[in-house]
Backbone bond lengths (Angstrom), bond angles and torsions (degrees), N, CA, C in turn:
res aa  C-N    CA-C-N  psi(-1)  N-CA   C-N-CA  omega(-1)  CA-C   N-CA-C  phi
1 X - - - 1.453 - - 1.528 110.09 -
2 X 1.339 115.31 151.78 1.460 120.15 -178.04 1.521 109.17 -154.14
3 X 1.319 115.81 155.25 1.461 120.66 179.05 1.526 112.13 -110.08
4 X 1.317 116.87 -6.98 1.458 121.86 177.10 1.528 109.22 -128.99
5 X 1.319 116.37 144.40 1.460 120.14 -178.25 1.526 111.33 -60.86
6 X 1.316 117.47 -41.88 1.467 120.17 -177.86 1.522 111.56 -61.55
7 X 1.326 117.16 -41.56 1.470 119.89 179.13 1.523 110.83 -70.73
8 X 1.329 117.76 -32.38 1.467 121.01 176.84 1.530 110.29 -65.70
9 X 1.332 116.83 -41.76 1.468 120.38 178.49 1.522 110.29 -63.16
10 X 1.325 116.96 -45.70 1.467 120.60 -179.47 1.525 111.54 -62.62
11 X 1.321 116.75 -40.00 1.465 120.20 178.19 1.531 110.65 -65.08
12 X 1.314 116.51 -41.60 1.463 121.24 179.56 1.529 111.32 -62.93
13 X 1.317 116.41 -43.61 1.464 120.28 178.33 1.522 110.90 -61.16
14 X 1.311 116.21 -40.63 1.465 120.60 -176.79 1.518 111.98 -72.30
15 X 1.319 118.04 -39.84 1.465 120.72 -171.07 1.526 114.12 -93.69
16 X 1.341 118.38 -22.81 1.465 118.74 -173.22 1.530 115.60 -134.36
17 X 1.317 117.82 -5.74 1.467 119.35 -177.15 1.523 111.98 -116.04
18 X 1.312 117.12 -58.75 1.464 120.83 -174.62 1.520 111.72 -78.33
19 X 1.324 116.03 144.29 1.458 121.05 174.53 1.521 109.70 -70.70
20 X 1.321 116.02 144.59 1.457 121.07 176.03 1.530 109.29 -66.04
21 X 1.322 117.47 133.08 1.467 120.95 -175.14 1.519 112.15 -62.24
22 X 1.319 117.48 -36.28 1.467 119.93 178.40 1.525 111.01 -67.75
23 X 1.334 116.07 -36.55 1.460 119.43 177.99 1.528 110.80 -68.08
24 X 1.321 116.68 -35.96 1.466 120.37 176.76 1.523 110.34 -62.04
25 X 1.332 116.53 -45.70 1.470 120.26 177.77 1.522 110.70 -60.86
26 X 1.325 116.22 -42.17 1.463 120.87 179.53 1.524 110.67 -64.89
27 X 1.327 116.54 -40.14 1.456 120.43 178.50 1.517 111.79 -63.17
28 X 1.313 117.02 -43.34 1.464 120.34 179.08 1.525 111.02 -65.40
29 X 1.330 116.08 -41.95 1.466 119.66 -179.60 1.523 111.03 -64.71
30 X 1.334 116.85 -40.97 1.468 120.16 -179.62 1.521 110.89 -68.42
31 X 1.321 117.06 -35.17 1.470 121.19 176.02 1.526 110.55 -64.55
32 X 1.337 116.48 -45.48 1.467 120.41 -179.45 1.527 110.88 -63.99
33 X 1.333 115.94 -39.75 1.467 119.97 178.24 1.523 110.32 -63.43
34 X 1.330 116.54 -41.35 1.461 120.51 -179.79 1.527 110.79 -63.32
35 X 1.324 117.23 -41.36 1.459 120.53 177.86 1.527 111.19 -62.31
36 X 1.321 116.24 -39.42 1.469 120.13 177.82 1.525 110.74 -62.81
37 X 1.331 116.34 -41.79 1.462 119.99 179.33 1.523 111.07 -65.55
38 X 1.320 116.19 -42.01 1.462 120.22 -179.73 1.528 110.67 -65.45
39 X 1.309 116.60 -41.30 1.463 120.50 178.04 1.526 110.82 -65.43
40 X 1.327 117.09 -38.07 1.466 120.98 178.81 1.527 110.92 -64.02
41 X 1.324 116.68 -42.60 1.465 120.96 178.52 1.523 110.27 -64.52
42 X 1.332 116.38 -41.84 1.464 120.34 179.69 1.527 111.14 -63.13
43 X 1.316 116.50 -39.59 1.466 120.78 -178.63 1.524 111.56 -63.95
44 X 1.320 116.41 -33.85 1.462 121.12 -178.12 1.532 112.75 -82.29
45 X 1.327 116.57 -9.76 1.462 121.52 -177.82 1.528 109.13 -101.06
46 X 1.321 116.24 111.02 1.465 120.86 -173.39 1.523 113.14 -63.04
47 X 1.322 117.59 -25.56 1.466 119.47 -177.05 1.531 112.33 -102.26
48 X 1.347 116.91 6.46 1.466 119.63 177.21 1.526 108.31 -72.53
49 X 1.335 118.08 131.49 1.471 120.34 -177.77 1.531 111.72 -61.45
50 X 1.324 117.44 157.70 1.471 120.77 179.71 1.525 111.34 -66.33
51 X 1.332 115.12 152.54 1.457 121.17 -179.32 1.523 110.52 -110.84
52 X 1.316 114.20 154.24 1.464 121.92 174.10 1.524 105.73 -107.34
53 X 1.345 115.30 74.29 1.458 121.08 -167.67 1.509 115.32 -56.01
54 X 1.319 117.72 -34.55 1.453 119.77 -179.01 1.510 113.90 -68.65
55 X 1.329 117.30 -8.22 1.463 120.98 -178.42 1.527 113.00 -113.07
56 X 1.333 119.11 8.31 1.462 119.70 168.18 1.533 105.93 -59.43
57 X 1.294 117.95 124.92 1.465 119.08 -168.99 1.524 111.68 -140.69
58 X 1.325 115.70 129.71 1.455 120.21 171.16 1.523 109.56 -71.28
59 X 1.324 116.16 149.69 1.461 119.52 177.90 1.521 108.64 -150.18
60 X 1.305 116.38 179.87 1.459 119.94 179.83 1.520 112.25 85.88
61 X 1.322 115.44 -176.67 1.464 120.80 -173.22 1.524 112.99 -66.39
62 X 1.339 117.84 -30.39 1.464 119.38 177.20 1.524 109.96 -64.50
63 X 1.311 117.20 -41.62 1.467 121.00 178.65 1.518 110.88 -66.61
64 X 1.329 118.66 -36.23 1.463 121.67 -176.28 1.522 112.66 -87.45
65 X 1.335 117.46 -0.91 1.473 122.66 -178.07 1.521 111.92 62.89
66 X 1.329 116.51 32.35 1.465 120.64 176.21 1.526 111.33 -113.68
67 X 1.311 117.16 12.11 1.461 120.49 -179.64 1.520 109.46 -83.62
68 X 1.328 115.65 131.81 1.461 120.55 174.47 1.522 109.27 -92.72
69 X 1.330 115.80 172.53 1.463 119.82 173.55 1.533 109.62 -62.58
70 X 1.347 117.48 148.60 1.464 127.12 -5.23 1.525 111.04 -86.91
71 X 1.334 115.55 162.12 1.458 120.18 171.77 1.521 107.04 -81.58
72 X 1.329 115.94 95.31 1.464 120.47 -174.37 1.522 113.30 -111.61
73 X 1.333 118.12 -13.04 1.465 119.18 176.65 1.522 110.04 -153.85
74 X 1.322 114.64 147.97 1.459 122.61 176.79 1.525 107.31 -127.01
75 X 1.334 116.34 122.84 1.463 122.10 -176.93 1.527 110.47 -96.65
76 X 1.331 115.26 137.30 1.454 120.10 -178.32 1.518 109.77 -146.67
77 X 1.323 116.83 132.88 1.459 120.86 174.16 1.526 109.46 -94.65
78 X 1.329 114.96 136.18 1.466 122.55 178.18 1.516 106.55 -113.70
79 X 1.330 115.85 113.20 1.460 120.38 -166.86 1.525 112.64 -95.25
80 X 1.316 115.12 125.97 1.460 122.35 174.55 1.526 109.58 -94.16
81 X 1.319 115.08 156.29 1.459 121.30 177.14 1.525 109.13 -106.21
82 X 1.308 116.29 144.09 1.463 119.58 177.38 1.524 109.79 -69.29
83 X 1.321 115.13 161.27 1.465 120.48 -179.78 1.523 108.44 -150.96
84 X 1.315 115.45 130.67 1.460 118.82 176.58 1.519 112.67 65.45
85 X 1.311 115.40 -145.51 1.461 122.04 -175.98 1.527 109.77 -79.53
86 X 1.332 116.27 97.87 1.466 122.33 177.28 1.521 108.70 -142.55
87 X 1.311 116.71 137.33 1.455 121.59 172.80 1.522 107.89 -155.91
88 X 1.325 115.95 161.06 1.463 118.10 -179.96 1.523 110.78 -114.25
89 X 1.322 113.88 154.12 1.459 121.69 176.01 1.520 107.80 -134.21
90 X 1.323 116.68 160.38 1.464 121.39 -175.65 1.520 111.17 -128.01
91 X 1.325 114.53 140.33 1.459 122.03 169.34 1.522 105.98 -130.95
92 X 1.329 116.15 103.94 1.454 119.33 -172.88 1.522 109.49 65.70
93 X 1.328 115.91 -128.54 1.465 120.21 179.15 1.522 112.51 -93.06
94 X 1.332 116.79 -1.43 1.466 120.89 -179.94 1.522 110.25 -89.63
95 X 1.328 114.97 132.01 1.463 121.36 178.68 1.523 108.65 -110.02
96 X 1.317 115.91 134.35 1.464 121.87 175.18 1.525 108.44 -111.96
97 X 1.326 116.00 130.57 1.460 120.02 173.35 1.519 107.24 -98.08
98 X 1.308 116.17 113.54 1.458 122.88 -175.27 1.525 110.20 -91.65
99 X 1.319 115.85 132.84 1.460 122.48 -175.19 1.525 109.17 -117.71
100 X 1.333 116.79 128.31 1.456 121.48 179.99 1.520 112.15 -68.29
101 X 1.320 115.60 156.28 1.462 121.73 -176.43 1.524 111.99 -60.98
102 X 1.317 118.05 -32.08 1.465 121.75 -176.65 1.531 112.84 -93.04
103 X 1.317 117.81 7.11 1.468 121.09 -178.93 1.530 109.23 -82.13
104 X 1.320 116.56 87.65 1.464 120.67 -174.58 1.522 112.54 -69.18
105 X 1.336 117.59 -25.84 1.464 120.73 -178.41 1.518 111.06 -67.17
106 X 1.332 117.45 -47.59 1.461 120.90 -174.67 1.526 113.53 -100.70
107 X 1.332 117.37 -8.17 1.461 119.53 -177.11 1.527 111.76 -61.92
108 X 1.323 117.38 -30.12 1.467 120.24 -179.18 1.530 112.47 -73.75
109 X 1.338 117.15 -5.80 1.465 120.26 -179.08 1.534 112.40 -115.67
110 X 1.324 116.18 18.27 1.464 118.39 179.94 1.528 110.22 -79.21
111 X 1.317 115.02 165.36 1.461 121.73 -179.12 1.523 111.07 -67.60
112 X 1.320 115.63 143.99 1.467 120.03 176.08 1.522 111.22 -70.99
113 X 1.337 117.07 -16.50 1.463 121.28 -179.79 1.526 112.83 -95.22
114 X 1.334 116.34 -20.38 1.465 120.54 179.97 1.521 107.86 -151.07
115 X 1.299 116.64 105.94 1.468 121.40 -173.63 1.520 113.43 -72.44
116 X 1.328 117.02 1.16 1.471 119.71 176.71 1.528 111.94 -100.90
117 X 1.341 117.70 -4.49 1.460 121.86 -175.31 1.531 110.67 -113.40
118 X 1.334 115.95 131.50 1.461 121.08 177.61 1.524 109.17 -72.97
119 X 1.328 116.70 127.05 1.462 121.83 -178.52 1.527 110.29 -86.28
120 X 1.323 116.74 118.97 1.464 119.67 177.32 1.523 110.96 -67.54
121 X 1.332 117.09 -28.75 1.467 120.12 178.02 1.519 110.24 -64.26
122 X 1.314 116.89 -42.01 1.465 119.87 -179.81 1.532 111.47 -68.55
123 X 1.314 117.06 -33.49 1.464 119.67 177.55 1.530 110.25 -70.43
124 X 1.332 116.99 -40.17 1.471 119.51 175.42 1.520 110.05 -61.78
125 X 1.329 116.80 -43.83 1.466 120.14 179.66 1.524 111.97 -63.87
126 X 1.325 117.32 -30.97 1.463 120.36 174.71 1.528 110.30 -61.59
127 X 1.322 116.46 -43.17 1.462 120.01 178.16 1.523 110.55 -67.15
128 X 1.333 116.86 -40.50 1.475 120.39 177.39 1.521 110.41 -57.19
129 X 1.314 116.52 -49.88 1.466 120.47 -178.90 1.522 111.52 -62.49
130 X 1.319 116.88 -35.84 1.465 120.53 178.99 1.525 110.99 -69.83
131 X 1.324 117.09 -43.00 1.465 120.43 178.78 1.521 111.38 -61.47
132 X 1.317 116.21 -35.97 1.465 119.89 -179.21 1.526 112.84 -70.84
133 X 1.322 117.21 -7.01 1.460 120.80 175.37 1.526 112.52 -87.45
134 X 1.329 116.82 -9.61 1.466 120.25 177.23 1.521 107.84 -75.87
135 X 1.329 118.93 119.37 1.473 121.19 -173.23 1.523 113.64 -52.58
136 X 1.336 117.01 -40.57 1.466 119.66 -177.21 1.525 112.68 -68.06
137 X 1.329 117.44 -18.42 1.459 121.00 -175.47 1.522 112.26 -125.41
138 X 1.297 117.49 26.79 1.460 122.07 -174.64 1.524 111.79 -52.64
139 X 1.345 115.14 122.20 1.471 123.16 175.66 1.526 113.83 60.52
140 X 1.324 117.38 27.05 1.466 119.53 178.17 1.529 112.15 -106.18
141 X 1.330 117.40 -1.52 1.464 121.23 179.89 1.524 110.57 -96.71
142 X 1.325 115.89 150.24 1.463 121.16 178.25 1.519 108.82 -154.62
143 X 1.328 116.07 163.34 1.461 119.69 177.19 1.515 109.88 -86.02
144 X 1.324 115.50 130.90 1.455 121.73 176.71 1.525 107.59 -127.98
145 X 1.329 115.27 90.72 1.460 121.85 -178.18 1.522 110.24 59.21
146 X 1.334 118.28 -109.03 1.460 120.96 -173.85 1.519 113.64 -92.71
147 X 1.324 118.53 1.59 1.465 121.36 -174.52 1.518 111.90 -128.23
148 X 1.331 114.46 156.84 1.459 121.35 166.79 1.519 106.29 -93.87
149 X 1.315 116.91 115.21 1.460 121.88 -175.66 1.516 110.08 -99.54
150 X 1.318 115.11 128.48 1.458 121.53 -179.56 1.515 108.71 -116.78
151 X 1.312 116.64 121.23 1.457 121.49 178.66 1.525 108.31 -86.81
152 X 1.314 115.92 109.04 1.460 120.43 -178.75 1.522 110.19 -68.01
153 X 1.317 116.25 137.18 1.463 120.57 -178.87 1.518 112.22 -89.04
154 X 1.322 117.21 -26.67 1.467 121.01 -175.61 1.519 113.04 -102.70
155 X 1.331 117.06 -3.41 1.460 120.86 -176.49 1.528 109.52 -133.26
156 X 1.334 116.97 159.97 1.470 119.57 -179.61 1.521 113.80 -81.69
157 X 1.330 117.85 1.23 1.458 119.60 -177.57 1.522 112.20 -111.35
158 X 1.325 114.64 158.27 1.459 122.63 172.40 1.527 109.07 -103.15
159 X 1.315 115.07 158.51 1.457 121.07 172.94 1.525 108.61 -107.68
160 X 1.314 116.57 132.88 1.463 122.05 171.53 1.525 107.49 -110.47
161 X 1.332 115.83 106.06 1.458 121.61 -178.82 1.526 108.40 -97.97
162 X 1.312 116.57 118.07 1.463 122.54 -175.85 1.530 109.15 -110.57
163 X 1.341 118.35 118.36 1.468 119.69 176.85 1.525 110.40 -69.60
164 X 1.307 116.08 151.55 1.461 118.97 -179.84 1.522 110.58 -154.06
165 X 1.311 114.62 162.15 1.460 123.61 168.87 1.522 106.88 -125.76
166 X 1.315 116.36 149.00 1.459 120.35 175.49 1.518 108.90 -104.10
167 X 1.316 116.32 133.58 1.462 120.63 -177.98 1.527 111.25 -81.73
168 X 1.309 115.42 161.47 1.461 120.80 167.86 1.525 108.45 -75.40
169 X 1.303 117.27 166.41 1.458 121.03 179.13 1.525 110.63 -62.96
170 X 1.335 115.19 137.41 1.461 119.03 174.75 1.528 109.62 -87.63
171 X 1.317 116.61 -170.90 1.464 120.69 -176.25 1.527 112.50 -62.39
172 X 1.335 115.98 -23.25 1.466 120.36 179.69 1.519 112.52 -94.55
173 X 1.321 116.44 2.45 1.458 120.22 179.91 1.514 114.04 83.80
174 X 1.335 117.47 12.74 1.462 121.54 -178.40 1.525 111.29 -94.11
175 X 1.302 115.73 145.33 1.461 121.82 170.98 1.520 108.66 -119.68
176 X 1.324 116.20 154.18 1.456 122.02 -178.11 1.523 109.77 -136.36
177 X 1.320 114.23 164.12 1.458 120.62 168.72 1.525 107.65 -101.57
178 X 1.319 115.79 135.42 1.459 121.12 173.56 1.514 108.00 -101.08
179 X 1.323 116.53 122.21 1.460 122.07 -179.03 1.525 109.32 -125.40
180 X 1.334 118.82 161.61 1.469 120.61 179.43 1.523 112.11 -58.25
181 X 1.329 115.20 146.50 1.465 119.68 177.31 1.522 112.49 -99.06
182 X 1.341 116.68 2.11 1.457 120.70 -179.97 1.508 114.19 88.66
183 X 1.347 117.25 -6.15 1.460 121.46 -177.30 1.527 112.66 -122.90
184 X 1.308 116.81 10.22 1.458 120.55 178.05 1.510 114.23 105.50
185 X 1.330 116.47 -13.68 1.461 119.81 177.83 1.529 109.41 -107.61
186 X 1.321 117.81 -152.02 1.450 121.61 -172.44 1.522 110.35 -136.55
187 X 1.315 116.20 166.92 1.458 121.74 175.95 1.526 108.83 -148.27
188 X 1.320 115.45 159.87 1.460 120.89 -179.73 1.526 111.21 -85.34
189 X 1.326 115.20 148.43 1.452 121.35 168.50 1.520 107.64 -155.54
190 X 1.318 116.53 170.01 1.465 121.11 174.89 1.527 109.44 -157.08
191 X 1.338 117.32 84.26 1.465 120.46 -178.50 1.519 113.40 -64.80
192 X 1.316 117.64 -15.75 1.469 119.72 177.20 1.523 110.66 -60.18
193 X 1.326 116.32 -38.75 1.462 119.87 -178.63 1.521 111.23 -68.51
194 X 1.333 117.21 -39.12 1.463 120.25 177.21 1.522 110.75 -62.53
195 X 1.332 116.20 -46.17 1.463 120.53 -178.30 1.522 110.89 -64.91
196 X 1.324 116.16 -43.91 1.468 119.94 -179.47 1.524 110.99 -63.91
197 X 1.326 116.07 -40.93 1.460 118.84 -178.17 1.520 111.73 -66.14
198 X 1.324 117.17 -49.52 1.464 120.06 -178.30 1.523 110.74 -62.26
199 X 1.335 116.87 -38.49 1.460 120.47 179.20 1.524 111.28 -66.55
200 X 1.326 116.92 -43.44 1.466 120.88 -178.55 1.522 111.49 -64.95
201 X 1.332 116.80 -47.12 1.465 120.16 179.80 1.523 110.26 -62.47
202 X 1.317 116.87 -40.31 1.460 120.77 178.99 1.531 110.94 -64.02
203 X 1.330 116.72 -46.51 1.468 120.61 179.93 1.522 111.44 -62.52
204 X 1.313 117.07 -35.84 1.464 120.76 -178.51 1.524 112.91 -75.88
205 X 1.324 116.95 -6.54 1.467 121.18 -178.01 1.522 110.97 -128.37
206 X 1.329 115.63 47.61 1.470 122.48 174.02 1.520 113.26 57.93
207 X 1.335 116.80 27.18 1.462 122.72 177.72 1.537 112.65 58.51
208 X 1.323 116.01 34.78 1.464 120.73 -177.47 1.531 113.62 -108.88
209 X 1.324 117.28 -12.50 1.465 119.67 -171.54 1.524 112.13 -70.93
210 X 1.324 118.52 -40.17 1.464 120.35 -177.79 1.525 110.96 -62.70
211 X 1.334 116.65 -34.39 1.462 119.74 175.93 1.524 110.78 -64.13
212 X 1.314 116.52 -41.19 1.461 120.80 178.31 1.523 110.35 -64.27
213 X 1.330 117.04 -40.60 1.466 120.97 178.07 1.520 110.40 -59.68
214 X 1.319 117.26 -45.88 1.474 120.23 -178.57 1.523 111.26 -63.52
215 X 1.322 117.11 -42.31 1.462 120.08 179.56 1.526 110.86 -65.93
216 X 1.317 117.57 -39.94 1.461 120.30 179.29 1.526 111.68 -70.23
217 X 1.325 117.56 -28.96 1.463 119.45 174.24 1.524 110.13 -65.76
218 X 1.315 117.14 -34.86 1.470 119.91 174.85 1.528 109.35 -63.66
219 X 1.321 116.44 -46.30 1.468 120.64 178.04 1.527 110.69 -58.22
220 X 1.307 116.89 -41.75 1.463 122.27 -177.17 1.522 112.64 -63.11
221 X 1.323 117.20 -28.29 1.466 121.54 -177.84 1.528 112.93 -89.39
222 X 1.325 117.29 -1.03 1.462 119.41 178.22 1.530 109.71 -67.23
223 X 1.340 117.88 139.61 1.475 120.68 -177.84 1.526 112.04 -79.85
224 X 1.327 116.33 48.83 1.459 120.77 -176.82 1.520 112.19 -117.47
225 X 1.330 116.64 2.02 1.465 120.66 -174.66 1.519 107.73 -168.96
226 X 1.322 116.00 177.40 1.463 120.37 169.94 1.525 108.84 -66.16
227 X 1.316 116.01 153.59 1.465 121.31 -178.22 1.520 109.79 -110.36
228 X 1.315 116.40 128.97 1.463 119.92 172.71 1.527 108.53 -89.66
229 X 1.319 117.76 161.98 1.459 119.21 177.14 1.522 108.79 -64.50
230 X 1.322 115.67 147.06 1.462 119.25 -179.45 1.526 110.99 -63.14
231 X 1.339 116.78 -29.88 1.467 120.07 179.65 1.528 110.64 -69.00
232 X 1.331 117.08 -39.83 1.462 120.72 175.63 1.520 110.17 -62.55
233 X 1.331 116.86 -47.91 1.461 120.80 -179.58 1.527 110.80 -59.38
234 X 1.322 115.84 -46.92 1.465 120.34 -178.69 1.522 111.03 -58.72
235 X 1.321 117.16 -42.54 1.457 119.29 -178.12 1.520 112.39 -73.17
236 X 1.316 118.34 -30.76 1.461 119.75 173.96 1.523 110.40 -64.03
237 X 1.323 116.39 -41.77 1.465 120.00 179.41 1.527 110.50 -65.83
238 X 1.333 116.98 -42.18 1.464 119.75 177.91 1.526 111.16 -65.06
239 X 1.335 117.04 -38.17 1.468 120.13 175.24 1.528 110.07 -56.92
240 X 1.334 115.66 -43.11 1.467 120.01 -178.71 1.523 111.21 -63.25
241 X 1.336 116.11 -46.76 1.465 119.07 -174.62 1.524 113.39 -81.56
242 X 1.313 118.08 -7.98 1.461 119.03 168.20 1.529 110.86 -72.22
243 X 1.326 116.48 -22.55 1.463 121.05 -178.00 1.523 112.98 -111.62
244 X 1.330 117.50 -11.12 1.459 121.83 -177.15 1.520 109.90 -134.87
245 X 1.320 116.01 159.08 1.465 121.56 179.88 1.519 110.35 -102.12
246 X 1.330 115.38 154.85 1.459 119.71 177.23 1.525 109.62 -67.54
247 X 1.322 115.09 156.36 1.454 121.70 176.15 1.526 109.94 -90.98
248 X 1.300 115.45 178.86 1.467 120.02 179.95 1.519 111.67 -75.28
249 X 1.327 116.83 -25.36 1.465 120.60 -174.68 1.524 109.62 -128.42
250 X 1.332 115.76 139.78 1.458 120.45 -173.94 1.523 111.86 -65.70
251 X 1.346 118.34 -30.28 1.460 118.77 179.58 1.531 110.99 -66.06
252 X 1.325 117.35 -32.57 1.462 119.89 174.84 1.526 110.29 -65.98
253 X 1.326 115.69 -40.36 1.463 119.73 -179.59 1.519 111.99 -65.51
254 X 1.323 116.95 -39.94 1.464 119.40 -179.43 1.528 110.09 -63.10
255 X 1.313 116.92 -41.48 1.469 119.78 176.35 1.531 110.87 -62.58
256 X 1.322 116.62 -42.11 1.466 120.39 -179.64 1.524 111.39 -64.47
257 X 1.324 116.82 -41.61 1.463 120.66 179.96 1.524 110.43 -68.02
258 X 1.324 117.52 -41.84 1.460 120.50 177.49 1.529 110.75 -61.15
259 X 1.314 116.04 -39.52 1.470 119.64 178.49 1.533 110.22 -65.08
260 X 1.321 116.57 -39.28 1.467 120.53 177.97 1.526 110.30 -64.94
261 X 1.325 116.87 -42.79 1.467 120.44 178.06 1.523 110.40 -61.45
262 X 1.327 116.47 -45.49 1.460 120.36 179.50 1.525 111.64 -58.87
263 X 1.323 116.42 -40.72 1.467 120.80 -176.53 1.526 113.23 -78.74
264 X 1.343 117.37 -19.29 1.466 119.90 -171.73 1.522 114.69 -123.62
265 X 1.331 117.65 5.35 1.461 119.63 -175.53 1.527 112.16 -67.47
266 X 1.337 118.01 -19.16 1.467 121.00 177.82 1.533 112.07 -93.65
267 X 1.323 116.93 0.01 1.462 121.00 -173.32 1.524 112.23 -95.50
268 X 1.311 115.10 164.64 1.462 121.87 173.60 1.524 109.22 -69.47
269 X 1.323 116.04 135.52 1.468 122.04 174.33 1.528 106.73 -121.39
270 X 1.308 116.14 106.11 1.459 120.20 -173.19 1.528 111.84 -76.96
271 X 1.324 114.81 142.01 1.457 121.11 173.55 1.528 108.65 -64.41
272 X 1.337 118.74 121.41 1.471 120.03 -177.84 1.523 113.08 -65.26
273 X 1.327 117.46 -17.94 1.467 120.83 178.15 1.521 111.56 -79.38
274 X 1.351 116.65 -13.38 1.452 120.37 -177.90 1.512 113.58 72.26
275 X 1.330 117.14 26.50 1.466 121.24 -175.79 1.525 111.89 -115.10
276 X 1.329 117.26 -50.37 1.459 121.63 -171.12 1.521 114.18 -86.17
277 X 1.323 118.00 -12.69 1.454 119.10 -176.68 1.518 111.02 78.00
278 X 1.332 116.65 -137.08 1.458 121.99 -177.87 1.528 110.85 -74.57
279 X 1.328 116.14 120.79 1.464 120.90 178.79 1.522 112.03 -81.26
280 X 1.323 116.61 -17.22 1.464 120.55 -175.38 1.526 109.99 -88.46
281 X 1.321 115.41 87.13 1.463 120.96 179.51 1.528 110.64 -107.09
282 X 1.329 116.81 21.86 1.461 121.14 176.03 1.525 110.31 -64.92
283 X 1.324 115.90 148.74 1.455 119.49 173.64 1.528 109.42 -73.28
284 X 1.313 115.97 163.77 1.467 119.97 178.26 1.526 110.63 -59.32
285 X 1.321 116.54 -41.37 1.463 120.44 179.93 1.525 111.05 -62.82
286 X 1.328 117.20 -40.02 1.464 120.28 177.71 1.528 111.05 -65.79
287 X 1.313 116.38 -40.84 1.460 120.25 179.36 1.525 111.17 -63.34
288 X 1.327 116.48 -41.51 1.467 120.58 177.93 1.522 110.22 -62.36
289 X 1.323 116.79 -43.04 1.460 121.50 -179.91 1.524 111.28 -60.55
290 X 1.325 116.44 -44.81 1.468 120.50 -179.06 1.525 110.63 -67.69
291 X 1.324 117.06 -42.36 1.458 119.57 179.52 1.527 111.61 -61.97
292 X 1.327 116.78 -43.37 1.465 120.00 -179.88 1.524 110.96 -61.54
293 X 1.339 116.56 -45.46 1.461 118.86 -179.99 1.526 110.84 -65.11
294 X 1.317 117.35 -39.60 1.464 120.29 178.46 1.524 110.45 -60.96
295 X 1.328 117.38 -45.18 1.462 120.61 179.98 1.523 111.58 -64.50
296 X 1.326 116.70 -42.15 1.467 120.01 178.26 1.526 110.73 -61.05
297 X 1.329 116.14 -42.15 1.464 119.67 -176.81 1.526 111.90 -74.78
298 X 1.319 117.57 -29.99 1.468 119.77 173.08 1.523 109.79 -59.48
299 X 1.331 116.25 -45.34 1.464 120.52 179.82 1.525 110.76 -62.98
300 X 1.329 116.92 -41.46 1.468 120.04 179.42 1.530 111.37 -64.32
301 X 1.327 116.34 -44.14 1.461 119.43 -178.86 1.524 111.40 -70.02
302 X 1.320 116.72 -32.22 1.458 119.53 175.37 1.525 110.27 -64.41
303 X 1.316 116.33 -44.06 1.466 120.35 177.35 1.523 110.65 -63.74
304 X 1.330 116.47 -40.92 1.468 119.90 178.28 1.521 110.70 -60.41
305 X 1.331 116.98 -39.94 1.458 119.99 178.51 1.516 112.15 -64.26
306 X 1.327 116.44 -34.89 1.462 120.07 179.25 1.524 112.03 -67.10
307 X 1.335 116.22 -29.26 1.468 120.21 -176.09 1.533 113.13 -108.42
308 X 1.338 117.63 10.82 1.468 120.37 -173.65 1.524 112.45 -54.73
309 X 1.313 118.26 -40.98 1.468 121.18 -176.77 1.529 111.93 -104.02
310 X 1.315 116.68 -31.31 1.470 120.42 -179.44 1.522 111.72 -72.73
311 X 1.331 116.53 -39.58 1.467 121.81 -178.39 1.535 108.65 -146.01
312 X 1.354 117.49 76.29 1.474 120.25 -175.89 1.526 113.55 -60.47
313 X 1.324 117.84 -29.09 1.463 119.82 178.01 1.524 110.30 -63.18
314 X 1.309 116.36 -44.25 1.463 120.51 178.64 1.530 110.35 -63.84
315 X 1.323 116.62 -41.81 1.462 120.81 179.72 1.526 111.08 -62.07
316 X 1.323 116.33 -44.67 1.467 120.52 -179.82 1.522 110.56 -64.57
317 X 1.317 117.20 -41.14 1.465 120.38 -179.95 1.531 111.71 -64.38
318 X 1.319 117.47 -34.19 1.461 120.39 176.57 1.529 110.62 -66.90
319 X 1.316 117.42 -38.76 1.465 120.49 175.54 1.524 110.84 -65.69
320 X 1.315 116.78 -32.18 1.470 119.87 176.93 1.528 110.68 -66.43
321 X 1.318 117.31 -33.20 1.462 119.77 175.96 1.532 109.88 -65.80
322 X 1.318 116.21 -39.48 1.466 121.03 -177.80 1.521 111.44 -71.87
323 X 1.344 116.86 -44.37 1.466 120.31 -171.62 1.525 114.15 -110.09
324 X 1.315 118.30 -2.23 1.452 119.58 173.51 1.516 114.53 94.58
325 X 1.323 114.87 -179.41 1.460 121.20 -171.57 1.521 114.59 -72.61
326 X 1.324 117.97 -10.14 1.466 119.01 174.42 1.523 112.27 -76.35
327 X 1.324 116.18 -16.26 1.460 118.86 174.88 1.525 108.12 -68.77
328 X 1.341 118.24 136.76 1.473 120.67 -173.84 1.523 113.06 -56.89
329 X 1.305 114.81 149.58 1.458 121.36 173.87 1.524 109.79 -86.33
330 X 1.299 115.39 164.65 1.467 120.20 176.87 1.524 109.65 -79.04
331 X 1.318 116.18 138.31 1.466 119.71 175.05 1.506 112.44 146.45
């Protein structure tokens, strides 16, 4: 409960939006411990492929500090090193890792349909089998599309371990991570660019942007409209703050971001990594739904701002309409 809108917003952020700092520390520690266990198992296995340990990399919203409550998954890339005759080729967005006939290390993980192509499914299954050797997690790991998913027994979150390879520099001096595409082959990604971008935009705006992203992700999950992917939403917000500065008050920023979403939900949103192309693959009906809700909520928040000091109860109740019953009541 709260008697002022500002205190109600702060309470809401603390209790229902932001991750608990102690839980974040615990999540990072448990992730690091898991990587140590996986590396230990790999070291003891004579036929386990070599690793590129310096490139094991966290990714996703937990890594970028844009994850809202609850902390239900932690994403981690586990990087393998090439060995012998290996190179990759591309057809469209699909990447094939080609393995030479004499490559005894990786030959046992090639596709059953093409003995010259490294199977990402078999590499994921290798990680699954290795995770299941950890006594605390015995038989709790499984393959989930492009990741080995481990259901933690002592924590409320799961781990998604994604195998990867790092490429050599291309003609433009760029390197990429190759990760499973969910169909047995591979695809390019580069979470370094996502992390660098979100950090830079946040630093350039008084370290306030990531908080806005988390709050808007809560709004996006409300059952009042179609839902866009959190990655699309995050990049739209970063696009906005690359061209605009944060305001003094978060309620002003939420209105500004909603207005930007309303004006741009039908537009192309380019992948900042330069890999996926247009991130906005929403249907027209979904875009209309999101725009309508954004416009309705802009009006509600504008009215709340008008009554913030004259009638704080009315202002708080309007925010409850926008963000739901978890938003504090007046009192």
